[in-house]
PQR file of N, CA, C, O and H, with PARSE charges and radii, in Angstrom:
ATOM      1  N   MET A   1     116.392  73.191  80.584 -0.4000 1.5000
ATOM      2  CA  MET A   1     115.867  72.992  81.914 -0.0000 2.0000
ATOM      3  C   MET A   1     116.132  74.461  82.957  0.5500 1.7000
ATOM      4  O   MET A   1     117.071  75.192  82.643 -0.5500 1.4000
ATOM      5  N   PHE A   2     115.647  74.670  83.645 -0.4000 1.5000
ATOM      6  CA  PHE A   2     115.700  75.595  84.503 -0.0000 2.0000
ATOM      7  C   PHE A   2     115.886  75.237  86.180  0.5500 1.7000
ATOM      8  O   PHE A   2     115.031  74.607  86.802 -0.5500 1.4000
ATOM      9  H   PHE A   2     114.884  74.077  83.900  0.4000 1.0000
ATOM     10  N   ARG A   3     116.820  75.617  86.631 -0.4000 1.5000
ATOM     11  CA  ARG A   3     116.596  75.225  87.956 -0.0000 2.0000
ATOM     12  C   ARG A   3     116.608  76.879  88.767  0.5500 1.7000
ATOM     13  O   ARG A   3     117.264  77.914  88.653 -0.5500 1.4000
ATOM     14  H   ARG A   3     117.514  76.129  86.126  0.4000 1.0000
ATOM     15  N   VAL A   4     115.261  76.291  89.765 -0.4000 1.5000
ATOM     16  CA  VAL A   4     114.429  77.573  90.426 -0.0000 2.0000
ATOM     17  C   VAL A   4     115.305  78.096  91.584  0.5500 1.7000
ATOM     18  O   VAL A   4     115.759  77.258  92.363 -0.5500 1.4000
ATOM     19  H   VAL A   4     114.728  75.450  89.857  0.4000 1.0000
ATOM     20  N   SER A   5     115.563  79.302  91.757 -0.4000 1.5000
ATOM     21  CA  SER A   5     115.999  80.071  92.610 -0.0000 2.0000
ATOM     22  C   SER A   5     115.378  80.788  93.787  0.5500 1.7000
ATOM     23  O   SER A   5     114.261  81.086  93.363 -0.5500 1.4000
ATOM     24  H   SER A   5     115.194  79.983  91.125  0.4000 1.0000
ATOM     25  N   GLU A   6     115.443  81.086  94.621 -0.4000 1.5000
ATOM     26  CA  GLU A   6     114.532  82.401  95.327 -0.0000 2.0000
ATOM     27  C   GLU A   6     114.742  83.485  94.977  0.5500 1.7000
ATOM     28  O   GLU A   6     113.899  84.364  95.159 -0.5500 1.4000
ATOM     29  H   GLU A   6     116.350  80.844  94.965  0.4000 1.0000
ATOM     30  N   GLN A   7     116.170  83.785  94.252 -0.4000 1.5000
ATOM     31  CA  GLN A   7     116.217  85.166  93.723 -0.0000 2.0000
ATOM     32  C   GLN A   7     114.968  85.478  92.582  0.5500 1.7000
ATOM     33  O   GLN A   7     114.178  86.419  92.665 -0.5500 1.4000
ATOM     34  H   GLN A   7     116.855  83.071  94.105  0.4000 1.0000
ATOM     35  N   TRP A   8     115.001  84.391  91.445 -0.4000 1.5000
ATOM     36  CA  TRP A   8     114.144  84.376  90.623 -0.0000 2.0000
ATOM     37  C   TRP A   8     112.925  84.487  91.027  0.5500 1.7000
ATOM     38  O   TRP A   8     112.401  85.517  90.603 -0.5500 1.4000
ATOM     39  H   TRP A   8     115.643  83.627  91.378  0.4000 1.0000
ATOM     40  N   ILE A   9     112.132  83.724  91.798 -0.4000 1.5000
ATOM     41  CA  ILE A   9     110.868  83.686  92.438 -0.0000 2.0000
ATOM     42  C   ILE A   9     110.666  85.074  92.717  0.5500 1.7000
ATOM     43  O   ILE A   9     109.928  85.787  92.036 -0.5500 1.4000
ATOM     44  H   ILE A   9     112.558  82.887  92.142  0.4000 1.0000
ATOM     45  N   ARG A  10     111.416  85.527  93.867 -0.4000 1.5000
ATOM     46  CA  ARG A  10     111.319  87.144  94.243 -0.0000 2.0000
ATOM     47  C   ARG A  10     111.209  87.750  93.123  0.5500 1.7000
ATOM     48  O   ARG A  10     110.127  88.336  93.131 -0.5500 1.4000
ATOM     49  H   ARG A  10     112.016  84.948  94.420  0.4000 1.0000
ATOM     50  N   ALA A  11     112.003  87.996  91.730 -0.4000 1.5000
ATOM     51  CA  ALA A  11     112.099  88.992  90.992 -0.0000 2.0000
ATOM     52  C   ALA A  11     110.908  88.826  90.039  0.5500 1.7000
ATOM     53  O   ALA A  11     110.814  89.505  89.017 -0.5500 1.4000
ATOM     54  H   ALA A  11     112.882  87.519  91.723  0.4000 1.0000
ATOM     55  N   HIS A  12     109.991  87.896  90.404 -0.4000 1.5000
ATOM     56  CA  HIS A  12     108.886  87.861  89.668 -0.0000 2.0000
ATOM     57  C   HIS A  12     107.513  88.278  90.376  0.5500 1.7000
ATOM     58  O   HIS A  12     106.493  88.183  89.694 -0.5500 1.4000
ATOM     59  H   HIS A  12     110.067  87.344  91.234  0.4000 1.0000
ATOM     60  N   GLN A  13     107.439  88.612  91.347 -0.4000 1.5000
ATOM     61  CA  GLN A  13     106.417  89.093  92.569 -0.0000 2.0000
ATOM     62  C   GLN A  13     105.519  90.125  91.743  0.5500 1.7000
ATOM     63  O   GLN A  13     106.079  90.681  90.798 -0.5500 1.4000
ATOM     64  H   GLN A  13     108.268  88.689  91.901  0.4000 1.0000
ATOM     65  N   SER A  14     104.419  90.381  91.958 -0.4000 1.5000
ATOM     66  CA  SER A  14     103.831  91.191  91.240 -0.0000 2.0000
ATOM     67  C   SER A  14     104.073  92.436  92.262  0.5500 1.7000
ATOM     68  O   SER A  14     104.901  92.292  93.162 -0.5500 1.4000
ATOM     69  H   SER A  14     103.965  89.929  92.726  0.4000 1.0000
ATOM     70  N   GLY A  15     103.251  93.833  92.109 -0.4000 1.5000
ATOM     71  CA  GLY A  15     103.687  95.213  92.321 -0.0000 2.0000
ATOM     72  C   GLY A  15     103.271  95.014  93.857  0.5500 1.7000
ATOM     73  O   GLY A  15     103.824  95.639  94.762 -0.5500 1.4000
ATOM     74  H   GLY A  15     102.579  93.950  91.377  0.4000 1.0000
ATOM     75  N   ASN A  16     102.110  93.963  94.089 -0.4000 1.5000
ATOM     76  CA  ASN A  16     101.819  93.989  95.418 -0.0000 2.0000
ATOM     77  C   ASN A  16     102.642  92.849  96.349  0.5500 1.7000
ATOM     78  O   ASN A  16     102.243  92.645  97.495 -0.5500 1.4000
ATOM     79  H   ASN A  16     101.662  93.456  93.353  0.4000 1.0000
ATOM     80  N   GLY A  17     103.712  92.171  95.860 -0.4000 1.5000
ATOM     81  CA  GLY A  17     104.398  91.216  96.580 -0.0000 2.0000
ATOM     82  C   GLY A  17     103.914  89.819  96.672  0.5500 1.7000
ATOM     83  O   GLY A  17     104.323  89.039  97.532 -0.5500 1.4000
ATOM     84  H   GLY A  17     104.037  92.337  94.928  0.4000 1.0000
ATOM     85  N   GLY A  18     102.769  89.426  95.495 -0.4000 1.5000
ATOM     86  CA  GLY A  18     102.677  88.098  95.659 -0.0000 2.0000
ATOM     87  C   GLY A  18     102.866  87.303  94.436  0.5500 1.7000
ATOM     88  O   GLY A  18     104.039  87.375  94.069 -0.5500 1.4000
ATOM     89  H   GLY A  18     102.437  90.059  94.797  0.4000 1.0000
ATOM     90  N   TRP A  19     102.198  86.636  93.740 -0.4000 1.5000
ATOM     91  CA  TRP A  19     102.035  85.584  92.984 -0.0000 2.0000
ATOM     92  C   TRP A  19     100.612  84.984  92.674  0.5500 1.7000
ATOM     93  O   TRP A  19      99.754  84.818  93.541 -0.5500 1.4000
ATOM     94  H   TRP A  19     101.246  86.578  94.038  0.4000 1.0000
ATOM     95  N   ASN A  20     100.406  84.575  90.895 -0.4000 1.5000
ATOM     96  CA  ASN A  20      98.970  84.693  90.882 -0.0000 2.0000
ATOM     97  C   ASN A  20      98.993  82.881  90.957  0.5500 1.7000
ATOM     98  O   ASN A  20      99.943  82.118  91.132 -0.5500 1.4000
ATOM     99  H   ASN A  20     101.103  84.711  90.191  0.4000 1.0000
ATOM    100  N   ARG A  21      97.803  82.658  90.784 -0.4000 1.5000
ATOM    101  CA  ARG A  21      97.488  80.865  90.638 -0.0000 2.0000
ATOM    102  C   ARG A  21      98.222  80.297  89.495  0.5500 1.7000
ATOM    103  O   ARG A  21      98.637  79.145  89.622 -0.5500 1.4000
ATOM    104  H   ARG A  21      97.031  83.277  90.641  0.4000 1.0000
ATOM    105  N   ASP A  22      98.464  80.983  88.309 -0.4000 1.5000
ATOM    106  CA  ASP A  22      98.821  80.422  87.229 -0.0000 2.0000
ATOM    107  C   ASP A  22     100.310  80.517  87.443  0.5500 1.7000
ATOM    108  O   ASP A  22     100.752  79.375  87.314 -0.5500 1.4000
ATOM    109  H   ASP A  22      98.126  81.919  88.206  0.4000 1.0000
ATOM    110  N   GLN A  23     101.249  81.336  87.703 -0.4000 1.5000
ATOM    111  CA  GLN A  23     102.750  81.491  88.190 -0.0000 2.0000
ATOM    112  C   GLN A  23     103.047  80.209  89.065  0.5500 1.7000
ATOM    113  O   GLN A  23     104.098  79.614  88.826 -0.5500 1.4000
ATOM    114  H   GLN A  23     100.890  82.263  87.809  0.4000 1.0000
ATOM    115  N   LEU A  24     102.168  79.704  90.114 -0.4000 1.5000
ATOM    116  CA  LEU A  24     102.448  78.699  91.174 -0.0000 2.0000
ATOM    117  C   LEU A  24     102.315  77.457  90.505  0.5500 1.7000
ATOM    118  O   LEU A  24     103.074  76.529  90.785 -0.5500 1.4000
ATOM    119  H   LEU A  24     101.314  80.187  90.308  0.4000 1.0000
ATOM    120  N   ALA A  25     101.185  77.315  89.416 -0.4000 1.5000
ATOM    121  CA  ALA A  25     101.147  76.417  88.912 -0.0000 2.0000
ATOM    122  C   ALA A  25     102.258  75.691  87.972  0.5500 1.7000
ATOM    123  O   ALA A  25     102.366  74.478  87.799 -0.5500 1.4000
ATOM    124  H   ALA A  25     100.568  78.068  89.189  0.4000 1.0000
ATOM    125  N   CYS A  26     103.082  76.755  87.389 -0.4000 1.5000
ATOM    126  CA  CYS A  26     104.183  76.498  86.573 -0.0000 2.0000
ATOM    127  C   CYS A  26     104.858  75.604  87.657  0.5500 1.7000
ATOM    128  O   CYS A  26     104.870  74.426  87.300 -0.5500 1.4000
ATOM    129  H   CYS A  26     102.994  77.741  87.530  0.4000 1.0000
ATOM    130  N   LEU A  27     105.527  75.863  89.103 -0.4000 1.5000
ATOM    131  CA  LEU A  27     106.305  75.475  90.158 -0.0000 2.0000
ATOM    132  C   LEU A  27     105.888  74.394  90.239  0.5500 1.7000
ATOM    133  O   LEU A  27     106.816  73.595  90.364 -0.5500 1.4000
ATOM    134  H   LEU A  27     105.517  76.820  89.393  0.4000 1.0000
ATOM    135  N   GLY A  28     104.678  73.814  90.232 -0.4000 1.5000
ATOM    136  CA  GLY A  28     103.919  72.704  90.745 -0.0000 2.0000
ATOM    137  C   GLY A  28     103.109  72.953  92.256  0.5500 1.7000
ATOM    138  O   GLY A  28     102.451  72.013  92.700 -0.5500 1.4000
ATOM    139  H   GLY A  28     103.924  74.464  90.131  0.4000 1.0000
ATOM    140  N   VAL A  29     103.166  74.001  92.879 -0.4000 1.5000
ATOM    141  CA  VAL A  29     102.130  74.426  93.966 -0.0000 2.0000
ATOM    142  C   VAL A  29     100.903  74.455  93.777  0.5500 1.7000
ATOM    143  O   VAL A  29     100.411  75.111  92.859 -0.5500 1.4000
ATOM    144  H   VAL A  29     103.701  74.765  92.519  0.4000 1.0000
ATOM    145  N   LYS A  30     100.318  73.865  94.478 -0.4000 1.5000
ATOM    146  CA  LYS A  30      98.805  74.280  94.638 -0.0000 2.0000
ATOM    147  C   LYS A  30      98.546  75.402  95.228  0.5500 1.7000
ATOM    148  O   LYS A  30      99.298  76.024  95.979 -0.5500 1.4000
ATOM    149  H   LYS A  30     100.718  73.332  95.223  0.4000 1.0000
ATOM    150  N   TRP A  31      97.120  75.769  94.788 -0.4000 1.5000
ATOM    151  CA  TRP A  31      96.536  77.042  95.223 -0.0000 2.0000
ATOM    152  C   TRP A  31      95.766  76.430  96.244  0.5500 1.7000
ATOM    153  O   TRP A  31      95.433  75.255  96.097 -0.5500 1.4000
ATOM    154  H   TRP A  31      96.509  75.263  94.178  0.4000 1.0000
ATOM    155  N   PRO A  32      95.348  77.228  97.529 -0.5600 1.5000
ATOM    156  CA  PRO A  32      96.260  78.310  97.822  0.2800 2.0000
ATOM    157  C   PRO A  32      97.650  77.983  98.442  0.5500 1.7000
ATOM    158  O   PRO A  32      97.602  77.201  99.392 -0.5500 1.4000
ATOM    159  N   PRO A  33      98.786  78.404  98.105 -0.5600 1.5000
ATOM    160  CA  PRO A  33     100.090  78.067  98.705  0.2800 2.0000
ATOM    161  C   PRO A  33     100.311  77.936 100.080  0.5500 1.7000
ATOM    162  O   PRO A  33     100.184  78.978 100.722 -0.5500 1.4000
ATOM    163  N   THR A  34     100.583  77.015 100.641 -0.4000 1.5000
ATOM    164  CA  THR A  34     100.993  76.756 102.184 -0.0000 2.0000
ATOM    165  C   THR A  34     102.396  77.594 102.600  0.5500 1.7000
ATOM    166  O   THR A  34     103.274  77.903 101.794 -0.5500 1.4000
ATOM    167  H   THR A  34     100.686  76.168 100.120  0.4000 1.0000
ATOM    168  N   GLN A  35     102.404  77.828 103.739 -0.4000 1.5000
ATOM    169  CA  GLN A  35     103.421  78.275 104.074 -0.0000 2.0000
ATOM    170  C   GLN A  35     104.915  77.384 104.020  0.5500 1.7000
ATOM    171  O   GLN A  35     105.248  76.313 104.527 -0.5500 1.4000
ATOM    172  H   GLN A  35     101.691  77.577 104.394  0.4000 1.0000
ATOM    173  N   GLY A  36     105.637  78.388 103.141 -0.4000 1.5000
ATOM    174  CA  GLY A  36     107.313  77.515 103.008 -0.0000 2.0000
ATOM    175  C   GLY A  36     107.112  76.954 101.589  0.5500 1.7000
ATOM    176  O   GLY A  36     107.698  75.919 101.270 -0.5500 1.4000
ATOM    177  H   GLY A  36     105.366  79.259 102.730  0.4000 1.0000
ATOM    178  N   TRP A  37     106.462  77.473 100.893 -0.4000 1.5000
ATOM    179  CA  TRP A  37     106.289  76.868  99.502 -0.0000 2.0000
ATOM    180  C   TRP A  37     107.439  77.127  98.757  0.5500 1.7000
ATOM    181  O   TRP A  37     107.904  76.263  98.014 -0.5500 1.4000
ATOM    182  H   TRP A  37     105.986  78.313 101.153  0.4000 1.0000
ATOM    183  N   ILE A  38     108.011  78.375  98.897 -0.4000 1.5000
ATOM    184  CA  ILE A  38     109.174  78.924  98.305 -0.0000 2.0000
ATOM    185  C   ILE A  38     110.624  77.661  98.656  0.5500 1.7000
ATOM    186  O   ILE A  38     111.357  76.961  97.957 -0.5500 1.4000
ATOM    187  H   ILE A  38     107.633  79.077  99.500  0.4000 1.0000
ATOM    188  N   HIS A  39     110.465  77.891  99.953 -0.4000 1.5000
ATOM    189  CA  HIS A  39     111.537  77.144  99.942 -0.0000 2.0000
ATOM    190  C   HIS A  39     111.496  75.118  99.534  0.5500 1.7000
ATOM    191  O   HIS A  39     112.366  74.251  99.445 -0.5500 1.4000
ATOM    192  H   HIS A  39     109.869  78.459 100.520  0.4000 1.0000
ATOM    193  N   ARG A  40     110.518  75.136  99.442 -0.4000 1.5000
ATOM    194  CA  ARG A  40     110.420  73.497  98.984 -0.0000 2.0000
ATOM    195  C   ARG A  40     110.442  73.430  97.609  0.5500 1.7000
ATOM    196  O   ARG A  40     110.751  72.345  97.115 -0.5500 1.4000
ATOM    197  H   ARG A  40     109.811  75.840  99.515  0.4000 1.0000
ATOM    198  N   VAL A  41     110.119  74.575  96.714 -0.4000 1.5000
ATOM    199  CA  VAL A  41     110.666  74.767  95.285 -0.0000 2.0000
ATOM    200  C   VAL A  41     112.059  75.237  94.869  0.5500 1.7000
ATOM    201  O   VAL A  41     112.592  75.012  93.783 -0.5500 1.4000
ATOM    202  H   VAL A  41     109.868  75.456  97.116  0.4000 1.0000
ATOM    203  N   VAL A  42     112.520  75.856  95.795 -0.4000 1.5000
ATOM    204  CA  VAL A  42     114.089  76.341  95.459 -0.0000 2.0000
ATOM    205  C   VAL A  42     114.932  75.065  94.763  0.5500 1.7000
ATOM    206  O   VAL A  42     114.944  73.876  95.084 -0.5500 1.4000
ATOM    207  H   VAL A  42     112.087  76.039  96.678  0.4000 1.0000
ATOM    208  N   GLY A  43     115.360  75.498  94.106 -0.4000 1.5000
ATOM    209  CA  GLY A  43     116.350  73.910  93.454 -0.0000 2.0000
ATOM    210  C   GLY A  43     115.885  73.003  92.525  0.5500 1.7000
ATOM    211  O   GLY A  43     116.569  72.321  91.762 -0.5500 1.4000
ATOM    212  H   GLY A  43     115.351  76.463  93.845  0.4000 1.0000
ATOM    213  N   ILE A  44     114.408  73.037  92.654 -0.4000 1.5000
ATOM    214  CA  ILE A  44     113.786  72.071  91.764 -0.0000 2.0000
ATOM    215  C   ILE A  44     114.318  72.512  90.097  0.5500 1.7000
ATOM    216  O   ILE A  44     114.905  73.569  89.867 -0.5500 1.4000
ATOM    217  H   ILE A  44     113.852  73.590  93.274  0.4000 1.0000
ATOM    218  N   GLU A  45     113.988  71.506  89.054 -0.4000 1.5000
ATOM    219  CA  GLU A  45     114.038  71.920  87.761 -0.0000 2.0000
ATOM    220  C   GLU A  45     112.619  72.057  87.231  0.5500 1.7000
ATOM    221  O   GLU A  45     111.709  71.416  87.757 -0.5500 1.4000
ATOM    222  H   GLU A  45     113.510  70.648  89.240  0.4000 1.0000
ATOM    223  N   ILE A  46     112.360  73.036  85.999 -0.4000 1.5000
ATOM    224  CA  ILE A  46     111.614  73.262  85.603 -0.0000 2.0000
ATOM    225  C   ILE A  46     111.691  73.346  84.111  0.5500 1.7000
ATOM    226  O   ILE A  46     112.781  73.727  83.685 -0.5500 1.4000
ATOM    227  H   ILE A  46     113.099  73.556  85.572  0.4000 1.0000
ATOM    228  N   SER A  47     110.836  73.094  83.293 -0.4000 1.5000
ATOM    229  CA  SER A  47     111.085  73.577  81.927 -0.0000 2.0000
ATOM    230  C   SER A  47     111.589  75.086  81.504  0.5500 1.7000
ATOM    231  O   SER A  47     111.487  75.968  82.357 -0.5500 1.4000
ATOM    232  H   SER A  47     109.950  72.785  83.639  0.4000 1.0000
ATOM    233  N   ASN A  48     112.061  75.366  80.374 -0.4000 1.5000
ATOM    234  CA  ASN A  48     112.302  76.454  79.519 -0.0000 2.0000
ATOM    235  C   ASN A  48     110.689  77.239  79.431  0.5500 1.7000
ATOM    236  O   ASN A  48     110.398  78.376  79.803 -0.5500 1.4000
ATOM    237  H   ASN A  48     112.144  74.649  79.681  0.4000 1.0000
ATOM    238  N   GLN A  49     110.157  76.611  79.058 -0.4000 1.5000
ATOM    239  CA  GLN A  49     108.501  77.079  78.778 -0.0000 2.0000
ATOM    240  C   GLN A  49     107.882  77.388  79.843  0.5500 1.7000
ATOM    241  O   GLN A  49     107.032  78.277  79.892 -0.5500 1.4000
ATOM    242  H   GLN A  49     110.394  75.687  78.756  0.4000 1.0000
ATOM    243  N   ALA A  50     108.331  76.518  81.039 -0.4000 1.5000
ATOM    244  CA  ALA A  50     107.379  76.819  82.621 -0.0000 2.0000
ATOM    245  C   ALA A  50     108.096  77.876  83.145  0.5500 1.7000
ATOM    246  O   ALA A  50     107.453  78.564  83.938 -0.5500 1.4000
ATOM    247  H   ALA A  50     109.021  75.796  80.999  0.4000 1.0000
ATOM    248  N   LYS A  51     109.312  78.232  82.922 -0.4000 1.5000
ATOM    249  CA  LYS A  51     109.804  79.353  83.338 -0.0000 2.0000
ATOM    250  C   LYS A  51     109.530  80.935  82.433  0.5500 1.7000
ATOM    251  O   LYS A  51     109.503  82.048  82.959 -0.5500 1.4000
ATOM    252  H   LYS A  51     109.833  77.673  82.278  0.4000 1.0000
ATOM    253  N   LEU A  52     109.373  80.668  81.173 -0.4000 1.5000
ATOM    254  CA  LEU A  52     108.916  81.867  80.386 -0.0000 2.0000
ATOM    255  C   LEU A  52     107.237  82.050  81.063  0.5500 1.7000
ATOM    256  O   LEU A  52     106.877  83.177  81.403 -0.5500 1.4000
ATOM    257  H   LEU A  52     109.394  79.764  80.745  0.4000 1.0000
ATOM    258  N   ARG A  53     106.454  81.065  81.186 -0.4000 1.5000
ATOM    259  CA  ARG A  53     105.244  81.314  81.374 -0.0000 2.0000
ATOM    260  C   ARG A  53     105.129  82.016  83.098  0.5500 1.7000
ATOM    261  O   ARG A  53     104.358  82.877  83.522 -0.5500 1.4000
ATOM    262  H   ARG A  53     106.747  80.150  80.909  0.4000 1.0000
ATOM    263  N   PHE A  54     105.956  81.437  83.636 -0.4000 1.5000
ATOM    264  CA  PHE A  54     105.986  82.367  85.045 -0.0000 2.0000
ATOM    265  C   PHE A  54     106.100  83.352  84.871  0.5500 1.7000
ATOM    266  O   PHE A  54     105.234  84.163  85.198 -0.5500 1.4000
ATOM    267  H   PHE A  54     106.583  80.738  83.291  0.4000 1.0000
ATOM    268  N   GLU A  55     107.466  83.762  84.152 -0.4000 1.5000
ATOM    269  CA  GLU A  55     107.739  85.324  83.733 -0.0000 2.0000
ATOM    270  C   GLU A  55     106.876  86.071  83.593  0.5500 1.7000
ATOM    271  O   GLU A  55     106.909  87.090  84.283 -0.5500 1.4000
ATOM    272  H   GLU A  55     108.170  83.103  83.887  0.4000 1.0000
ATOM    273  N   GLN A  56     105.706  85.862  82.604 -0.4000 1.5000
ATOM    274  CA  GLN A  56     105.041  86.508  82.053 -0.0000 2.0000
ATOM    275  C   GLN A  56     103.738  86.571  82.287  0.5500 1.7000
ATOM    276  O   GLN A  56     102.854  87.102  81.616 -0.5500 1.4000
ATOM    277  H   GLN A  56     105.679  85.035  82.043  0.4000 1.0000
ATOM    278  N   MET A  57     103.682  85.956  83.347 -0.4000 1.5000
ATOM    279  CA  MET A  57     102.278  85.892  84.100 -0.0000 2.0000
ATOM    280  C   MET A  57     102.348  86.738  85.302  0.5500 1.7000
ATOM    281  O   MET A  57     101.386  86.856  86.061 -0.5500 1.4000
ATOM    282  H   MET A  57     104.400  85.524  83.892  0.4000 1.0000
ATOM    283  N   ARG A  58     103.581  87.383  85.500 -0.4000 1.5000
ATOM    284  CA  ARG A  58     103.794  88.391  86.783 -0.0000 2.0000
ATOM    285  C   ARG A  58     102.932  89.425  86.660  0.5500 1.7000
ATOM    286  O   ARG A  58     102.977  90.023  85.585 -0.5500 1.4000
ATOM    287  H   ARG A  58     104.363  87.288  84.883  0.4000 1.0000
ATOM    288  N   GLY A  59     102.051  89.847  87.588 -0.4000 1.5000
ATOM    289  CA  GLY A  59     101.235  91.012  87.547 -0.0000 2.0000
ATOM    290  C   GLY A  59      99.852  91.134  86.910  0.5500 1.7000
ATOM    291  O   GLY A  59      99.103  92.111  86.928 -0.5500 1.4000
ATOM    292  H   GLY A  59     102.015  89.361  88.461  0.4000 1.0000
ATOM    293  N   LEU A  60      99.641  89.756  86.255 -0.4000 1.5000
ATOM    294  CA  LEU A  60      98.416  89.475  85.399 -0.0000 2.0000
ATOM    295  C   LEU A  60      97.301  89.491  86.165  0.5500 1.7000
ATOM    296  O   LEU A  60      97.595  88.693  87.055 -0.5500 1.4000
ATOM    297  H   LEU A  60     100.250  88.962  86.241  0.4000 1.0000
ATOM    298  N   THR A  61      96.313  89.850  86.370 -0.4000 1.5000
ATOM    299  CA  THR A  61      94.999  89.876  86.659 -0.0000 2.0000
ATOM    300  C   THR A  61      94.595  88.769  86.109  0.5500 1.7000
ATOM    301  O   THR A  61      95.038  88.495  84.994 -0.5500 1.4000
ATOM    302  H   THR A  61      96.074  90.498  85.647  0.4000 1.0000
ATOM    303  N   MET A  62      93.594  87.807  86.807 -0.4000 1.5000
ATOM    304  CA  MET A  62      92.632  86.900  86.314 -0.0000 2.0000
ATOM    305  C   MET A  62      92.315  87.016  84.927  0.5500 1.7000
ATOM    306  O   MET A  62      92.754  86.191  84.126 -0.5500 1.4000
ATOM    307  H   MET A  62      93.234  88.030  87.713  0.4000 1.0000
ATOM    308  N   LYS A  63      91.531  88.046  84.543 -0.4000 1.5000
ATOM    309  CA  LYS A  63      90.936  88.576  83.504 -0.0000 2.0000
ATOM    310  C   LYS A  63      91.671  88.411  82.590  0.5500 1.7000
ATOM    311  O   LYS A  63      91.312  87.729  81.630 -0.5500 1.4000
ATOM    312  H   LYS A  63      91.174  88.716  85.193  0.4000 1.0000
ATOM    313  N   GLN A  64      92.894  88.992  82.651 -0.4000 1.5000
ATOM    314  CA  GLN A  64      94.170  89.271  81.526 -0.0000 2.0000
ATOM    315  C   GLN A  64      94.730  87.838  81.318  0.5500 1.7000
ATOM    316  O   GLN A  64      95.363  87.559  80.299 -0.5500 1.4000
ATOM    317  H   GLN A  64      93.186  89.546  83.431  0.4000 1.0000
ATOM    318  N   ARG A  65      94.490  86.955  82.281 -0.4000 1.5000
ATOM    319  CA  ARG A  65      95.363  85.500  82.134 -0.0000 2.0000
ATOM    320  C   ARG A  65      94.489  85.103  81.085  0.5500 1.7000
ATOM    321  O   ARG A  65      95.019  84.852  80.003 -0.5500 1.4000
ATOM    322  H   ARG A  65      93.976  87.182  83.108  0.4000 1.0000
ATOM    323  N   LYS A  66      93.403  85.009  81.177 -0.4000 1.5000
ATOM    324  CA  LYS A  66      92.272  84.445  80.735 -0.0000 2.0000
ATOM    325  C   LYS A  66      92.366  85.108  79.111  0.5500 1.7000
ATOM    326  O   LYS A  66      92.053  84.311  78.226 -0.5500 1.4000
ATOM    327  H   LYS A  66      92.972  85.213  82.056  0.4000 1.0000
ATOM    328  N   VAL A  67      92.663  86.120  78.790 -0.4000 1.5000
ATOM    329  CA  VAL A  67      92.646  86.522  77.328 -0.0000 2.0000
ATOM    330  C   VAL A  67      94.053  86.566  76.792  0.5500 1.7000
ATOM    331  O   VAL A  67      94.293  86.681  75.591 -0.5500 1.4000
ATOM    332  H   VAL A  67      92.917  86.768  79.509  0.4000 1.0000
ATOM    333  N   GLY A  68      94.936  86.475  77.691 -0.4000 1.5000
ATOM    334  CA  GLY A  68      96.422  86.384  77.046 -0.0000 2.0000
ATOM    335  C   GLY A  68      96.775  87.612  77.176  0.5500 1.7000
ATOM    336  O   GLY A  68      97.857  87.646  76.590 -0.5500 1.4000
ATOM    337  H   GLY A  68      94.741  86.382  78.668  0.4000 1.0000
ATOM    338  N   GLN A  69      96.497  88.948  77.681 -0.4000 1.5000
ATOM    339  CA  GLN A  69      97.135  90.285  77.963 -0.0000 2.0000
ATOM    340  C   GLN A  69      98.278  90.633  78.639  0.5500 1.7000
ATOM    341  O   GLN A  69      98.405  90.128  79.754 -0.5500 1.4000
ATOM    342  H   GLN A  69      95.618  88.920  78.157  0.4000 1.0000
ATOM    343  N   SER A  70      98.906  91.168  78.354 -0.4000 1.5000
ATOM    344  CA  SER A  70      99.761  91.439  79.369 -0.0000 2.0000
ATOM    345  C   SER A  70      99.718  92.802  79.883  0.5500 1.7000
ATOM    346  O   SER A  70      99.430  93.618  79.007 -0.5500 1.4000
ATOM    347  H   SER A  70      98.803  91.578  77.448  0.4000 1.0000
ATOM    348  N   PRO A  71     100.007  93.511  81.551 -0.5600 1.5000
ATOM    349  CA  PRO A  71      99.791  94.806  81.783  0.2800 2.0000
ATOM    350  C   PRO A  71     100.062  96.031  80.867  0.5500 1.7000
ATOM    351  O   PRO A  71      99.460  97.100  80.770 -0.5500 1.4000
ATOM    352  N   GLN A  72     101.277  95.489  80.154 -0.4000 1.5000
ATOM    353  CA  GLN A  72     101.575  96.747  79.271 -0.0000 2.0000
ATOM    354  C   GLN A  72     100.815  97.161  78.039  0.5500 1.7000
ATOM    355  O   GLN A  72     100.904  98.283  77.541 -0.5500 1.4000
ATOM    356  H   GLN A  72     101.766  94.620  80.233  0.4000 1.0000
ATOM    357  N   ALA A  73      99.824  95.876  77.436 -0.4000 1.5000
ATOM    358  CA  ALA A  73      99.225  96.338  76.726 -0.0000 2.0000
ATOM    359  C   ALA A  73      97.955  97.209  76.680  0.5500 1.7000
ATOM    360  O   ALA A  73      97.289  97.434  75.669 -0.5500 1.4000
ATOM    361  H   ALA A  73      99.752  94.965  77.841  0.4000 1.0000
ATOM    362  N   LYS A  74      97.749  97.609  77.769 -0.4000 1.5000
ATOM    363  CA  LYS A  74      96.965  98.590  78.278 -0.0000 2.0000
ATOM    364  C   LYS A  74      97.296 100.068  77.735  0.5500 1.7000
ATOM    365  O   LYS A  74      96.543 100.945  77.309 -0.5500 1.4000
ATOM    366  H   LYS A  74      98.290  97.426  78.590  0.4000 1.0000
ATOM    367  N   LEU A  75      98.715 100.029  77.906 -0.4000 1.5000
ATOM    368  CA  LEU A  75      99.655 101.347  78.012 -0.0000 2.0000
ATOM    369  C   LEU A  75      99.507 101.605  75.970  0.5500 1.7000
ATOM    370  O   LEU A  75      99.652 102.619  75.287 -0.5500 1.4000
ATOM    371  H   LEU A  75      99.326  99.318  78.253  0.4000 1.0000
ATOM    372  N   LEU A  76      99.244 100.491  75.676 -0.4000 1.5000
ATOM    373  CA  LEU A  76      99.567 100.858  74.085 -0.0000 2.0000
ATOM    374  C   LEU A  76      98.288 101.133  73.267  0.5500 1.7000
ATOM    375  O   LEU A  76      98.368 101.418  72.073 -0.5500 1.4000
ATOM    376  H   LEU A  76      99.126  99.667  76.230  0.4000 1.0000
TER
END
């Protein structure tokens, strides 16, 4: 299990400073997120699998999330 911190959440923002729907779902946050969602999830525990998925979904477009690509895959 992993305990969510504000630093961890912010470390996995997209380059535009946001999060995508799939990332928030890993934290149990409904879309669209309401004001104060970060403070509500700080301190909750999520599975290691949810943690990894949240981290992997950083910066992915909806199309990339559907086909399982990563932003770096385009560079290869």
